[in-house]
C-alpha positions, 0 to 999 in steps of 0.5 A: 489493479489488485484483483480480489477473488469471489472467494475473498469477498465471500470470506469477508462475509462468512467471517462475520456471519458464521451461523446467521445474524441472530439479532436481525433474525429475532427482530424479524427484519428480513423482507423490510426495506432500507437504504445505507449510505457511507459518508466521509467524516474527514478529508480522505482518499477513498479506497476499496469502495469497489470491494464494498460494492461487491459485498453489497451485491453478494447479499442482494443490495442494489447500488445507487452510487459509489465513488472509485478508489483514489477519489479525494473526499471532503467531509460530508461527501458520500462514498456509497449508497445502496438499498434493499433488504434491511437484514442484508444491510445489517449483514455487510454494514460493519464489514464494508465500512471497516474495509473502506476505513482501513484502506482509506487510512493507508491511501491517505497516509501514502498521499501525505508522504508523496506530497511531502517528498515531491515538494523537493523532488517532483519525480520521486516515487514512494514504494510500500514494502511487503511488511504490511500486516499479515493477511491484508496484502491485497487491501494494503497494496490497493490502498498504497496505489490509491494514494499514489504509491507503488509496491516495492516488492509484492513478494519474493518472486518479483524482484532481485534484492540482495541483502547483507544476510544473503551475502553472508553465504556468498563471501560478503561484499568482497565477492559481490562482483562475482555474485552480480555477474552470476545473477545477470548471466542467469536472469538477464532482463531483471534489474539487481538491487543491492542493500547497503548500510555504509558508503563503502558497501554502496560503492562496492555495489555500484562498482560491481554492476548493481542497477539499484542501491538501497541505502538502509537507515542512512543519514541525510548527509551520507545519503547525499554524498553516497548518491553523488559518488554512485552516480559518478560510477553509473549515471543511470543508477537508481538510489533508494532511501529505506528504513524509518521513512515517514512524514518527518523526513520524506522531504529530507531524503527527496532533497538528498537525491533519492529516486525512491522512498521505500517504507512501511509507514503508510500501512499503520495509518489510523483508519479514515472516519466514515459515518453509516446512515441506515434508514427505512424505505417505505 
């Protein structure tokens, strides 16, 4: 569960309403009744409907219906229905719709990637990187999970991932056994992930006690060979394929022996297409 604070929801409204809604004020819509329905225009996986509902409730609307995040939608199916003050409907109309469209686009692309990969490896995981657009972490992670993916790293605090750039300051891959030994002494309960860019680097990491090898931009044949050799060293080692993973090569890396596909491809999906129907209520 990705938790959005009340402040998160309030800021969405405030960003679009810094000093009131001039149009609804001048048209004297306050006090008139209406309803709003959000309807899928295309196949999609709904996401952030719960946050849209909270937006609606913040401005006093009553919710008649909504589908939870992760629901697969067909064209013409309804995501949310609410009713109340017409001025309030216009306050949250665009913000709520845009949030769902953006998040549902990510959820759908994640599902697309996962479906392609699992045709070759039913147990593979698709993990989203932390390279999502700035300021949208919660929304991006919720959408990733709604589509069946998992976070690779929610931030620097939750995993031990050793890059080549770290090793520039610790003696390179040649000193990796000592580095991993030191890290394991300090943090015994965490797995250690090491990024590798070649067969040589991957085998050094596997022989040094790494729990996970993350191969960056590796060709399929090299990845497959590397995965086999690393598992010969440690049968329980986890092999990650990372770098430029998308719908054209997900199945290729799944077939090559990847346990996890790590990518940011889903975060740049086109938004889902949603129609808003707003009507007066007598």
